[in-house]
KOLDRENFI-714449 format. One record per residue (C-alpha): residue in one letter; z, x, y. Coordinates in steps of 0.5 Angstrom, whole numbers, plus 500, padded with zeros to 3 digits. Each point is the difference from the previous one (the first is absolute). Example, Ala and Ser with C-alpha at 12.3 -4.5 7.8 and 13.67 -1.06 7.14 Angstrom:
KOLDRENFI-714449
A516525491/S498502507/
end
This chain:
KOLDRENFI-714449
M938665111/I502508504/M495503498/I496496502/T502500507/L501509501/Y493499497/L499495506/F502505505/I497507497/H493495500/L502500508/F501505501/F494503497/F496495503/Y503502508/F499507499/D495500497/L494495500/L502498507/P497506502/I494500496/V498493505/R503504507/N494505499/G494495497/Y499501493/T500493498/K497500493/L505505499/F504495502/M498495495/F500503495/N507503500/L502493502/I498497494/I502506495/F506500504/F502492499/I498501492/S505504499/L504497504/S498493497/I501505492/I507501502/V503494501/L496498494/M504505497/G507498503/V500492498/G499503493/V492498500/K498504494/V494504504/P494503494/N500507500/P493503502/N500507495/D500495494/F493499503/I499508501/E502501493/I494495498/I495503505/V502507499/K501498491/S492496502/I497508502/V503505495/G499495494/
end
């Protein structure tokens, strides 16, 4: 639970110092893209914190590389 709280504060820090200036400068499309990535990463961190097994993207990448190489 402590790690989830720590990551929440880190995400709030990034939101305040990274995402809010994007909105102030009027880049709404960039803000929406960053906000989506922001919430996906926060969701994955919370899921890992409560013990849910999150799929590993390395397995999918390995299958693609093996099919290309042969």
